[in-house]
Each structure stands twice: as structure tokens, then as C-alpha cells.
N, C-alpha and C positions, 0 to 999 in steps of 0.2 A: 731504222738502226739502232734507237735509242732503246726498244726492247722495253719500252713504259707500259704496264697494265692498271687500267682501273676500275673499279666497278662502275656501276649505272650513276649516270649524274654526278660524277665526283671531281672536281677539278684536279690536274696533273699540271704541273708545273718542270719544263727542260730549257734546259741554255746554263748561263748566259752564254750566247754565240755572237765571236767578237764581227764587225763589219768585215774587215777581209777579208772570212769565210763565204762572203758572198750569199746566195739565197737561200734556204733550210727548206726542204724538202723530205716529206714523210709520208707514211702512211697507217693511217686509223681503220681497224678493223672491229665491228662490232661483232663477238660474239654470239650476240642475243638471234640476229637476223644474216649473220653470215654474209654482210657487207661491207665494203672495203670502200674508202676515200683516200685520194692520193692528194695531200695538201702540199703549199710551197707557201712561205714565207718567205716576201724580198727584204732584203737591208735596204730600207728606204733611202732613197737618194738626198730627200732634204735633211736626214740626220747626219750623214756619214762623213759630213766636215764637223760635227759637234760631239767635241771630245766626254759629254756628259748626257746624250742623248741617252736614254733608257727608256724607249718606246716602248709601250704595252701594247701589242698585235693579237686578233683574234685568228684562231685557229675552227676549222669548222668540221662539224662530225654530222653526219644525218643517220638514222637510224628506222627501223619500223617503231612505231608507235604501240603506248604499252595502255596508255590511257586516252590520247585524241583519237577523232574520227580517223577513218582507215584514209590513204592518203596523203594524210598530214603529214608532218614533218617538226620533231623536236629538232633546233637547232641549239649545239651543245657550243659553248665559247667558252674559253680559257686563255688565260693571259703571262705576260712576264716573260715576253722575248726581250731578252738585252741587247741591245746594238748598242758595244762602245770601242772605245779607241783606246787600250790600256796604257796611257800615258798620265806619267803624274802632273799637275799643273795645279799653279798657285788659283784657288777659286774664292778668294776673297774679294777681288777687285769688285767694286759695284755692290756690295750686299748691302744691305741694309743692319746700323752699326748704332751705338747707343754707348754711352759712360756716365759713372755714378758723378761727375762734376768736371767741371771745365774753372781752368785760371783764369780770371777775365780780364786780367794785365795782361794777358798775350794772346796770342792769333793760335788758341788753343780750340781744337774741331775733332771731335771724333773718328773724321771720316778722314782726315789726314791721314788716319796707321794704314790704311788701302789705298794710296794715293800710290804707290809704286814707289816711294823716293826713302831711301834707305838710311840716308844720310843723319845722324843723329847731334850733328852740330848745330846749335839753334842760330849761329852766325850765318852761315851759309846754308840751312834751312830751317826756316822761321815757322815751318808747318808741321809741328809735334804735337800731339796729346799731351797736356800738361792737368794732371788735377787737381782741386786745392787738397790740403793735408788736411787727410780725415782718416778714418779706422778703416782700413784694408777697401783702399781705393779699386775700382773696376773697370775693364771695357770690353764689349760686349758686340759679338757677330752673329745674324741670322743669316746663313747659308742659303735658305728658303727651299731646302730639302735636304733630303737626308744621303750623305757621301759617305765612302770609305776614307776615312782619313789618315793618314800615313802618318806625320810628323807636321809640328810647328815653328816656326820660325820668328823668334822676337828680336827686335831691335829697339834697343833703349836708346837714352839720350847719352853723347860720349863726350861732351866739353867739360865735363864736371863730374865730379862724385866717382873718379875712376876706381878707388878703394873701395868702395862703399860694397856691403854685402847686401843682396838683396834676396827677400823669400816669394817666389814665384808662386802661383796656382792655379794652374789652367783647368778648367771645368767642362767636361762635354756631355753633354744631354743631346738624344733622340726627340725632345718635346722640349716647349719651354719650359724654364724653369720657375717655381713657385714662391721663392724667396730672392732676396739679395745677401742675405746671410750665410756667410761661409761654412759656417758650423753647423746650419743647419740643410743646408743644401747638400753637403757631403754626405749625410746619410739616408738621403732618398734613393730606391731603388731606380737604376737606366744610368746612372750618373757616374762618371768618372774622373778622379780627382787627382791631376796631377803636380807635386810641390817639388821645385827645384831653387838649390841655391845656385846667385849668379853676382862675380864682382864686376861692377862697374857698368857700364851700357853697352857694350859690345854683342855682337849676332850669338843668340843662343836658342839651341836647336832643342826641341821635347819631342822623343816620340809618342805618338798618341795609339794608333793600330785600332782601331778602334771605327764604329760608319757612328756619325753623329750630325744634328743640324744646327745645335745654339753651341757657341764656344762663347766660353770667358776668363778673362784675366785677371788675377787679382794679386794685387800686394800687400802682403802681409803686416802687421803693426801698423801704426797710424803713420803715413808716410803721403807722397806726391807719386802717382804712377806715371811715367814718363817714358812715351812709345813714339818713335820715328815709326814705326813700322811692323805690322803682325801679316806673316805670310802663312798660309794654310793650305796644305798639299794633301790631294787626293786625285783616286783614280774614276770614279766612277758613281754618275746620280742613280742612287737607290727609290724608287718610285713607288713611295709609298704614301701620296699625296691622289686624291680621286682621278681619276681622267674621264673627259667630256665625250660621251658617245649621241652619233647624231645618226638618226638612221632616216632613208629614204622617205620610210613610211611616218609618220608624224605618232600612229596610233600604239606603235612599240614602246615609243619613249626612250626613256636612258638604258631601258633595259639592256644586261650583257647576256641574258641567257634567255629569250624569248621562246616559247615553246609555241605548237600546235599551227604556225605558220600558213596562210592558204597558199596555194601552189604560185610562183612566180617568181621575179627578180628582185633582190633587195640590195643594197650598199650601206655601209657603215664608216662614219669616218668617227676615226678616235685621236685625241689630241690631250697630249701631256701638257696639263696646266704650267709645269715649272720651265722646260725648254722649250715651249712652243712646237713641238715636234709633233707630226699626224701624221696619219696611213689612211688609207679606204681601203676596205674589204669588200668582195664583190659577191652575192649570196644567191644560189639559184635553189630553189625549193622545186623539187618539182612532183 
């Protein structure tokens, strides 16, 4: 019922379809041969509890061969069925992080910024990130995949400097950034820069509303970046990473659109390298 039309051998993307909608069923019609194929893409059980599962799955179309020997079938595969739970969640925990430096005389570590403890008082929570006194100190996280980001919450140090005005700059990118210099990366394409003034170390909420994988937090000028926690909220994983395709017939390799298959039964397992979700599709060529 989606009413999507495409010429020969062209990908068509439909969706997203939330998990709550259950199985997705549709009919593919080949106007060249007047063949019809009903396809059903199940909402995968293994992913239904994963808030960020965006597993690409195969849909099959069979039609008369134009260039293959008579009786063989071209298998037409396209992907990007998005099964998601549309709920805001903090996606920062357990992701790789790093910082420009850290204060050696204290228990300072960039991983403390995503440990779930927002207490900015160093007397009750010594696990803060405190950088050296330097020009534009920064903290960065790799979300290991592109997400729809809505906002970021910064929690600074609260047991001192309550009247100090801080200039924070948050940089968001879908790919790794080629420089640590704030002026250099601010002019690069595909990068969004958000600068906010904030007094003291109380919670600071910064709207983002874009997709991204890498988030870097700068403190402008020469200063010490002191962070208790950074929370990064998003809704769903956008799968731009390569998937792994494993066919029952090793001769097919990792091909996503194998053509001229001999008659028989085939299976392909598709695995998302980021979420670990997988789905198995069965294909019969007559």
C-alpha cells in the first residue's frame, strides 16, 4: 500500500517502521513480466528490546531475466527497514571517550564524564574530568554510529567558581574530525558548532537536533575544563555502517544483489556491526 514505483535495478527505500507496528507486508509487481511477489518483513524479536536497533533487512523481487539464461532469476535486494523504539535515551554511556589532557594531581579521567554520576562537588564525587590549564581544552566521545541527536546536558564542577562565566562550544560531526583546533574544524563542511555562555557549573542543556556520531565539548580561551557528566540524548541509530552478509552458498560472497542464481533454496544472514542485531532471510529461486 506504499505506492512506490522504481525502474529496473534501482533501490527503493521505504520506512521507517516502528517495532510496535509488527510485521511489514507488501506486494512487489514487475510490470515487465507481469509477475507479483508478496513479501513479509518481520519485526525481529532479537531487536525489539534494543532502543537503537536499526537493522537493514532484505526484501526480495523475482522477475523474468533480461540477460540471464532462461529459467534463472535475478534477486533484487534493497534495504533500510528501520525498526526502532522512538524513546529518548542517553546514548553516551560505555562509548569511547578522550580528552585534550587531564590534571595529574587528581583522579581525573575522561571516562568519568559518562559514569552516570552528575554530582559536581569534588568532595563527594572525586571522579570528575579536570584538564590541565590550556588553550581551548576539550572532551570528545565517539557514539560508534550516527544517531538522531536532540540535546546534550553538561554537568560541571559545582563546589567552586559559582560566579564564573564559561564559554562552552559543542561540535557535532557524522565523521571523525581532522583537527583539534576549534577555528579550523568550525569551517569544515558537515560540522555543526553550538556555542553557549553559562555561569557556574550547574546543569547546562544545549539543543542539537541533528544527526551525528562524534561530539566534542570545548571550553573557550585558556582554562581548565571541569566536567562531572555529559549526557547525550538521541532517538534511533542511523545505520551508515556496513552490514555483514553471509549466504548459505559461499560462492555468492557478500553480494547484496546477486543475479542469475541457479534454482534452489538460499538463506542470507544480515548482521548490524554496531548493534549486533541480525536477521535471516530465506529465498527460493524456481
